[in-house]
C-alpha positions as CSV (number, residue, x, y, z in Angstrom):
1,M,-63.8,19.4,14.2
2,R,-61.5,18.2,11.5
3,I,-58.2,20.0,10.6
4,K,-57.3,20.1,7.0
5,N,-54.1,18.3,5.9
6,S,-51.7,20.8,4.6
7,G,-49.5,20.1,1.6
8,K,-46.5,19.4,3.8
9,S,-48.0,16.6,5.8
10,S,-49.1,14.8,2.7
11,K,-45.6,15.1,1.3
12,V,-44.2,13.7,4.5
13,A,-46.7,10.8,4.5
14,T,-45.9,9.9,0.9
15,E,-42.1,10.1,1.6
16,Q,-42.6,7.9,4.7
17,M,-44.5,5.4,2.7
18,R,-41.8,5.4,0.0
19,L,-39.2,4.8,2.6
20,E,-41.1,2.0,4.2
21,K,-41.5,0.2,0.9
22,E,-37.8,0.7,0.2
23,H,-37.0,-0.7,3.7
24,Q,-39.2,-3.7,3.0
25,S,-37.5,-4.4,-0.3
26,L,-34.0,-4.1,1.3
27,E,-35.1,-6.4,4.1
28,R,-36.2,-9.0,1.4
29,Q,-32.9,-8.6,-0.4
30,R,-31.0,-9.1,2.9
31,L,-32.9,-12.3,3.7
32,T,-32.3,-13.8,0.2
33,L,-28.6,-12.9,0.5
34,E,-28.4,-14.6,3.8
35,K,-30.0,-17.7,2.4
36,Q,-27.6,-17.7,-0.5
37,F,-24.7,-17.3,1.9
38,K,-25.8,-20.3,4.0
39,Q,-26.2,-22.4,0.9
40,I,-22.7,-21.5,-0.3
41,S,-21.2,-22.2,3.1
42,K,-23.0,-25.6,3.2
43,A,-21.8,-26.4,-0.3
44,Q,-18.1,-25.8,0.5
45,P,-17.3,-27.6,3.8
46,S,-14.2,-26.3,5.5
47,K,-11.2,-28.4,4.8
48,P,-9.2,-29.8,7.7
49,K,-5.9,-28.1,8.1
50,D,-3.0,-29.9,6.6
51,P,-0.2,-30.2,9.2
52,S,2.4,-29.5,6.6
53,R,0.9,-26.2,5.8
54,T,0.7,-24.8,9.3
55,T,2.8,-21.8,10.1
56,L,5.7,-22.2,12.4
57,N,7.1,-19.7,14.8
58,V,10.6,-20.8,14.0
59,D,13.1,-19.2,11.7
60,T,12.8,-21.5,8.7
61,I,15.4,-19.7,6.5
62,V,18.2,-21.9,5.4
63,H,21.5,-20.1,5.6
64,S,23.8,-21.2,2.7
65,P,27.5,-20.7,3.0
66,A,27.4,-18.1,0.3
67,S,24.8,-16.0,2.1
68,I,26.9,-16.2,5.3
69,A,30.2,-15.3,3.5
70,F,28.9,-12.4,1.5
71,G,26.3,-11.2,3.9
72,K,22.6,-10.9,3.3
73,Q,21.5,-8.6,0.5
74,S,19.3,-5.9,1.9
75,P,16.4,-4.8,-0.3
76,R,17.4,-1.9,-2.5
77,R,16.0,1.3,-1.4
78,K,15.5,4.3,-3.6
79,P,17.9,7.0,-2.6
80,K,16.3,10.2,-1.2
81,M,16.3,13.0,-3.7
82,L,17.9,16.2,-2.4
83,P,16.1,19.5,-2.6
84,A,17.1,21.6,-5.6
85,R,19.3,24.1,-3.6
86,E,21.3,21.3,-2.0
87,L,21.6,19.4,-5.3
88,N,23.0,22.5,-7.1
89,S,25.4,23.1,-4.2
90,A,26.6,19.5,-4.3
91,R,27.2,19.8,-8.1
92,I,29.2,23.0,-7.7
93,K,31.3,21.4,-4.9
94,F,32.0,18.4,-7.1
95,L,33.0,20.5,-10.1
96,I,35.4,22.6,-7.9
97,L,37.0,19.5,-6.5
98,A,37.3,18.0,-10.0
99,I,39.0,21.1,-11.2
100,I,41.4,21.2,-8.3
101,L,42.3,17.5,-8.9
102,T,42.9,18.0,-12.6
103,T,45.1,21.1,-11.9
104,L,47.2,19.0,-9.4
105,V,47.5,16.2,-11.9
106,V,48.6,18.6,-14.6
107,M,51.1,20.3,-12.3
108,L,52.6,17.0,-11.3
109,W,52.8,15.9,-15.0
110,N,54.6,19.0,-15.9
111,A,57.0,18.8,-12.9
112,M,58.1,15.3,-13.8
113,P,61.4,15.1,-15.7
114,S,61.1,13.4,-19.1
């Protein structure tokens, strides 16, 4: 007794065949790429390391008298921006202090005998 193949099983079989063909083509591509990689690696032999280019685990920075006298310059960092509320309060405090300073200067100027 033979059971009829339903539409789903034929779709599954065709999908499986398509995936197998795709797998085979990808496997061929992988093999060709491996061959190309081997050819490239054979064409470019690794150069022996030059002893002058080896890295040292020693501090190789030359300290000039100027850098010692004036100190090392640290990399400039961008200052952090304050939130808007703190920025506005800082501006107001600065303006108040500037006004107080100018009033003191004016009062001293007027108090001086000419």
